[in-house]
C-alpha positions as a Markdown table, in Angstrom:
| # | Residue | x | y | z |
|---|---|---|---|---|
| 1 | Unk | 5.3 | 12.5 | 9.4 |
| 2 | Unk | 7.3 | 12.4 | 5.9 |
| 3 | Unk | 10.7 | 11.4 | 6.1 |
| 4 | Unk | 13.2 | 9.4 | 3.8 |
| 5 | Unk | 15.1 | 6.6 | 4.6 |
| 6 | Unk | 18.8 | 6.1 | 3.6 |
| 7 | Unk | 17.5 | 3.7 | 1.0 |
| 8 | Unk | 15.6 | 6.6 | -1.0 |
| 9 | Unk | 12.6 | 5.7 | 0.0 |
| 10 | Unk | 10.0 | 7.9 | 1.1 |
| 11 | Unk | 7.8 | 7.3 | 5.0 |
| 12 | Unk | 4.7 | 8.2 | 5.5 |
| 13 | Unk | 3.0 | 8.2 | 8.5 |
| 14 | Unk | -0.7 | 9.0 | 8.6 |
| 15 | Unk | -3.0 | 9.7 | 11.7 |
| 16 | Unk | -6.2 | 7.6 | 12.1 |
| 17 | Unk | -9.3 | 9.5 | 10.0 |
| 18 | Unk | -12.6 | 9.6 | 11.1 |
| 19 | Unk | -13.3 | 7.2 | 7.5 |
| 20 | Unk | -10.6 | 4.8 | 8.1 |
| 21 | Unk | -8.0 | 4.0 | 11.2 |
| 22 | Unk | -4.8 | 4.0 | 8.7 |
| 23 | Unk | -1.9 | 1.9 | 11.1 |
| 24 | Unk | -0.8 | 3.8 | 14.3 |
| 25 | Unk | 3.1 | 2.2 | 14.3 |
| 26 | Unk | 3.9 | 1.4 | 10.7 |
| 27 | Unk | 4.2 | 4.1 | 8.0 |
| 28 | Unk | 3.2 | 3.7 | 4.1 |
| 29 | Unk | 7.0 | 3.2 | 2.2 |
| 30 | Unk | 6.7 | 5.0 | -1.0 |
| 31 | Unk | 9.7 | 4.4 | -3.3 |
| 32 | Unk | 10.0 | 6.3 | -6.3 |
| 33 | Unk | 11.4 | 5.3 | -9.8 |
| 34 | Unk | 12.3 | 1.4 | -7.9 |
| 35 | Unk | 10.9 | -0.7 | -11.1 |
| 36 | Unk | 11.5 | -0.4 | -15.0 |
| 37 | Unk | 8.3 | 0.6 | -16.3 |
| 38 | Unk | 6.5 | -1.3 | -18.8 |
| 39 | Unk | 6.9 | -4.9 | -17.3 |
| 40 | Unk | 4.7 | -5.8 | -14.7 |
| 41 | Unk | 6.7 | -9.2 | -14.6 |
| 42 | Unk | 9.7 | -7.3 | -13.1 |
| 43 | Unk | 7.3 | -5.8 | -10.1 |
| 44 | Unk | 6.0 | -9.5 | -9.6 |
| 45 | Unk | 9.9 | -11.1 | -9.7 |
| 46 | Unk | 11.0 | -8.7 | -6.7 |
| 47 | Unk | 8.2 | -9.3 | -4.5 |
| 48 | Unk | 7.6 | -13.1 | -4.8 |
| 49 | Unk | 11.8 | -12.6 | -4.3 |
| 50 | Unk | 11.5 | -11.1 | -0.8 |
| 51 | Unk | 8.1 | -13.4 | 0.4 |
| 52 | Unk | 5.6 | -11.3 | -1.1 |
| 53 | Unk | 3.2 | -13.0 | -3.3 |
| 54 | Unk | 2.0 | -11.0 | -6.2 |
| 55 | Unk | -1.6 | -11.6 | -6.1 |
| 56 | Unk | -3.1 | -9.6 | -9.2 |
| 57 | Unk | -2.8 | -6.9 | -11.8 |
| 58 | Unk | -5.6 | -4.8 | -12.2 |
| 59 | Unk | -5.8 | -1.1 | -11.0 |
| 60 | Unk | -6.7 | 0.8 | -7.5 |
| 61 | Unk | -10.7 | 1.2 | -6.9 |
| 62 | Unk | -12.2 | 4.7 | -7.4 |
| 63 | Unk | -13.2 | 4.9 | -3.5 |
| 64 | Unk | -11.2 | 4.8 | -0.3 |
| 65 | Unk | -10.5 | 1.1 | 1.4 |
| 66 | Unk | -8.5 | -0.7 | 3.3 |
| 67 | Unk | -7.3 | -4.4 | 4.4 |
| 68 | Unk | -7.4 | -4.3 | 8.8 |
| 69 | Unk | -5.6 | -7.6 | 8.5 |
| 70 | Unk | -3.0 | -7.7 | 5.7 |
| 71 | Unk | -0.4 | -5.5 | 4.1 |
| 72 | Unk | -0.3 | -4.5 | 0.6 |
| 73 | Unk | 2.2 | -3.2 | -1.6 |
| 74 | Unk | 1.3 | -1.6 | -4.8 |
| 75 | Unk | 3.3 | -1.4 | -8.2 |
| 76 | Unk | 2.6 | 1.1 | -10.8 |
| 77 | Unk | 4.2 | -2.1 | -13.7 |
| 78 | Unk | 2.0 | 1.2 | -16.7 |
| 79 | Unk | 0.5 | 4.4 | -16.9 |
| 80 | Unk | 0.2 | 6.5 | -13.8 |
| 81 | Unk | -2.3 | 7.8 | -10.9 |
| 82 | Unk | -3.1 | 10.0 | -8.6 |
| 83 | Unk | -4.0 | 8.5 | -5.1 |
| 84 | Unk | -5.5 | 9.1 | -1.9 |
| 85 | Unk | -3.8 | 7.6 | 1.6 |
| 86 | Unk | -5.3 | 7.7 | 4.2 |
| 87 | Unk | -8.7 | 9.2 | 4.1 |
| 88 | Unk | -10.5 | 11.8 | 3.0 |
| 89 | Unk | -8.1 | 13.8 | 5.3 |
| 90 | Unk | -5.1 | 11.9 | 4.3 |
| 91 | Unk | -2.7 | 13.1 | 1.9 |
| 92 | Unk | -3.0 | 12.7 | -2.3 |
| 93 | Unk | 0.4 | 11.0 | -4.4 |
| 94 | Unk | 0.9 | 11.2 | -8.4 |
| 95 | Unk | 2.7 | 7.9 | -8.5 |
| 96 | Unk | 3.9 | 6.9 | -12.0 |
| 97 | Unk | 5.4 | 4.1 | -14.1 |
| 98 | Unk | 7.9 | 2.2 | -11.6 |
| 99 | Unk | 6.6 | 3.7 | -8.5 |
| 100 | Unk | 6.1 | 0.9 | -5.4 |
| 101 | Unk | 4.0 | 2.5 | -3.1 |
| 102 | Unk | 3.4 | 0.0 | 0.1 |
| 103 | Unk | 0.5 | 0.4 | 2.8 |
| 104 | Unk | 0.3 | -1.2 | 6.6 |
| 105 | Unk | -2.5 | -3.2 | 7.3 |
| 106 | Unk | -5.2 | -0.1 | 7.8 |
| 107 | Unk | -4.1 | 2.4 | 5.6 |
| 108 | Unk | -6.8 | 3.7 | 3.2 |
| 109 | Unk | -6.3 | 3.8 | -0.6 |
| 110 | Unk | -8.5 | 5.7 | -3.4 |
| 111 | Unk | -7.9 | 6.4 | -7.3 |
| 112 | Unk | -8.6 | 10.2 | -7.2 |
| 113 | Unk | -8.2 | 9.3 | -12.0 |
| 114 | Unk | -5.8 | 7.4 | -13.6 |
| 115 | Unk | -4.2 | 7.7 | -17.3 |
| 116 | Unk | -6.2 | 4.6 | -19.5 |
| 117 | Unk | -2.5 | 2.2 | -19.8 |
| 118 | Unk | -2.8 | 2.4 | -16.0 |
| 119 | Unk | -1.6 | -0.9 | -14.9 |
| 120 | Unk | -1.1 | -2.0 | -10.9 |
| 121 | Unk | 0.6 | -5.0 | -9.8 |
| 122 | Unk | -0.5 | -5.8 | -6.2 |
| 123 | Unk | 0.9 | -8.3 | -3.3 |
| 124 | Unk | 0.2 | -9.2 | 0.1 |
| 125 | Unk | 2.5 | -11.2 | 2.6 |
| 126 | Unk | 1.6 | -14.3 | 3.9 |
| 127 | Unk | -1.5 | -14.6 | 6.7 |
| 128 | Unk | -5.1 | -14.3 | 6.4 |
| 129 | Unk | -6.5 | -13.1 | 2.7 |
| 130 | Unk | -7.6 | -8.9 | 2.9 |
| 131 | Unk | -10.5 | -8.4 | 3.6 |
| 132 | Unk | -11.9 | -4.9 | 2.6 |
| 133 | Unk | -13.6 | -2.3 | 4.7 |
| 134 | Unk | -15.2 | 1.1 | 2.6 |
| 135 | Unk | -16.6 | 2.8 | 6.2 |
| 136 | Unk | -19.3 | 0.7 | 6.6 |
| 137 | Unk | -21.4 | 0.7 | 10.0 |
| 138 | Unk | -19.5 | -2.3 | 12.1 |
| 139 | Unk | -16.4 | -2.4 | 10.0 |
| 140 | Unk | -14.7 | 0.0 | 12.6 |
| 141 | Unk | -14.1 | -1.6 | 16.1 |
| 142 | Unk | -13.2 | -5.1 | 14.0 |
| 143 | Unk | -10.8 | -3.0 | 12.1 |
| 144 | Unk | -9.4 | -1.4 | 15.4 |
| 145 | Unk | -8.8 | -5.3 | 16.9 |
| 146 | Unk | -7.6 | -6.6 | 13.6 |
| 147 | Unk | -5.3 | -4.7 | 12.7 |
| 148 | Unk | -3.0 | -4.7 | 16.0 |
| 149 | Unk | -2.9 | -8.2 | 15.8 |
| 150 | Unk | -1.9 | -8.6 | 11.8 |
| 151 | Unk | 1.6 | -9.8 | 12.1 |
| 152 | Unk | 4.2 | -6.8 | 11.1 |
| 153 | Unk | 5.6 | -7.6 | 7.5 |
| 154 | Unk | 8.5 | -10.0 | 6.5 |
| 155 | Unk | 10.8 | -6.7 | 5.4 |
| 156 | Unk | 10.6 | -4.2 | 2.7 |
| 157 | Unk | 9.0 | -6.3 | -1.0 |
| 158 | Unk | 11.2 | -3.1 | -2.7 |
| 159 | Unk | 14.6 | -3.6 | -0.7 |
| 160 | Unk | 14.0 | -6.8 | 1.3 |
| 161 | Unk | 14.8 | -4.8 | 4.4 |
| 162 | Unk | 13.3 | -5.2 | 7.5 |
| 163 | Unk | 10.2 | -2.9 | 7.4 |
| 164 | Unk | 10.4 | 0.1 | 9.8 |
| 165 | Unk | 8.3 | 0.8 | 12.6 |
| 166 | Unk | 6.9 | 4.6 | 12.7 |
C-alpha cells in the first residue's frame, strides 16, 4: 500500500520478503522536502525536538540491512541517493537533500547509488541500541520475535504527530 497522509507524508506498507521481514503493522513514512537542504544541524534539532535523539552523520550502507529492535529516521542533509526499501522485492526511491524517510523496526534498506556529496543524519527513538541484521542464518527467527516486541515510535520525528498504524 502506498498513500499520502493529510500532512503530506507518503505512507508505504512493505510486505515481508524472503530476505528481510519489514514491519507488518507500521508504515514507512516519506517526507519530501521536509527540511532545508545543506545543514545537518537542522535535521538533528528537528529529530531531538520530537524525542528522536540524533545518533550519527554519514551515508547509507550499500547492502541490505535492517534493525529488528529499533525504528530509524534518515534525513538527507545534502546530496542524493537511490535506496531500495523492503529487500530485493521492495520499492526503490530517489531521495534528495531535504527528504526524510522513517523506517519502522524490521524495514530493510540499501543504498543503490549516491552523489559524491551525500550526507545523511540518522536518529532512533530512545530504547535499546539498534541491532543490525543482514540476512545471516538464524537472524530471521530472532527478528520475527524482536519486531513486535519493539515499542511503537513515540511520534513521527518530522511532525511530532502520533505515528500511524498500517
